C-alpha positions as CSV (number, residue, x, y, z in Angstrom):
1,M,0.0,0.0,0.0
2,S,1.3,3.5,-0.9
3,K,1.5,6.3,1.7
4,Y,0.3,9.9,1.1
5,R,0.7,13.2,2.9
6,K,-2.0,15.8,3.1
7,K,-1.2,18.9,1.0
8,P,-0.5,21.9,3.2
9,V,-3.8,23.9,3.0
10,V,-4.7,26.7,5.3
11,V,-8.3,26.5,6.4
12,D,-10.6,28.7,8.5
13,A,-12.0,27.1,11.6
14,Y,-13.7,27.9,14.9
15,Q,-14.6,25.9,17.9
16,L,-18.3,25.5,18.8
17,T,-18.9,26.9,22.2
18,L,-22.0,26.8,24.4
19,E,-22.2,30.6,24.2
20,K,-22.1,30.5,20.4
21,C,-25.0,28.0,20.4
22,Y,-27.0,29.9,23.0
23,V,-26.6,33.3,21.2
24,N,-27.5,31.8,17.8
25,A,-30.1,29.3,19.0
26,G,-32.9,29.0,16.5
27,L,-30.9,30.7,13.7
28,S,-29.8,29.2,10.4
29,K,-26.5,30.6,9.0
30,P,-26.2,30.2,5.3
31,F,-23.0,29.4,3.4
32,R,-22.3,28.8,-0.3
33,V,-20.6,25.8,-1.9
34,G,-20.5,26.4,-5.6
35,H,-24.0,27.4,-6.7
36,R,-25.7,25.7,-3.7
37,T,-26.6,27.2,-0.4
38,F,-26.3,25.2,2.8
39,Y,-26.9,26.1,6.4
40,I,-25.6,25.7,9.9
41,N,-28.6,25.4,12.2
42,F,-27.9,26.3,15.8
43,R,-29.7,24.7,18.8
44,R,-29.2,25.5,22.4
45,D,-26.4,23.0,23.0
46,Y,-25.3,21.7,19.6
47,A,-25.5,22.6,15.9
48,V,-26.3,20.8,12.7
49,I,-24.4,21.4,9.4
50,E,-26.0,20.6,6.1
51,T,-23.4,18.9,3.9
52,L,-23.3,17.1,0.5
53,E,-23.2,13.9,2.5
54,G,-26.2,14.8,4.7
55,D,-26.8,16.6,8.0
56,M,-23.9,16.3,10.5
57,R,-24.3,17.1,14.2
58,V,-21.7,19.4,15.8
59,E,-21.2,19.0,19.6
60,I,-19.9,21.7,22.0
61,G,-16.0,21.6,21.7
62,D,-16.0,20.3,18.1
63,W,-14.4,22.5,15.4
64,I,-16.2,23.7,12.3
65,I,-13.8,23.8,9.4
66,T,-14.3,25.6,6.1
67,G,-12.8,23.5,3.3
68,V,-11.2,24.6,0.1
69,M,-14.4,24.7,-1.8
70,G,-16.3,26.7,0.9
71,E,-17.9,23.6,2.4
72,K,-18.2,23.3,6.2
73,Y,-17.8,20.2,8.2
74,P,-17.2,19.3,11.9
75,C,-14.1,17.8,13.3
76,K,-13.6,16.3,16.8
77,P,-11.1,18.2,19.0
78,D,-8.5,15.4,19.2
79,I,-8.5,14.9,15.4
80,F,-8.2,18.7,14.9
81,A,-5.2,18.9,17.2
82,Q,-3.4,16.1,15.4
83,T,-4.2,17.4,11.9
84,Y,-4.0,21.2,12.2
85,E,-1.7,23.8,13.7
86,K,-2.4,27.5,14.1
87,V,-0.7,29.8,11.5
88,E,0.3,33.4,11.9
89,E,-2.0,35.7,9.9
90,V,-0.3,37.9,7.4
């Protein structure tokens, strides 16, 4: 089996907090992927992201990553810490 390394890509990401859920509870935040509009739907203690693969639940502490095509998806904190490192903004 061959081995592959992820290309170095800088992504935008933020960690879902209880405060962010509470402040946005009941709101649907739109985002575009190509010509389609998707939503992050906030509840009191979690969020749901619409993705091409279906709805994905985001728990408090999970990271929400914006991919290279504008898509958003959740990532568990331990996986995020192993995969990403903070970069200095230019």
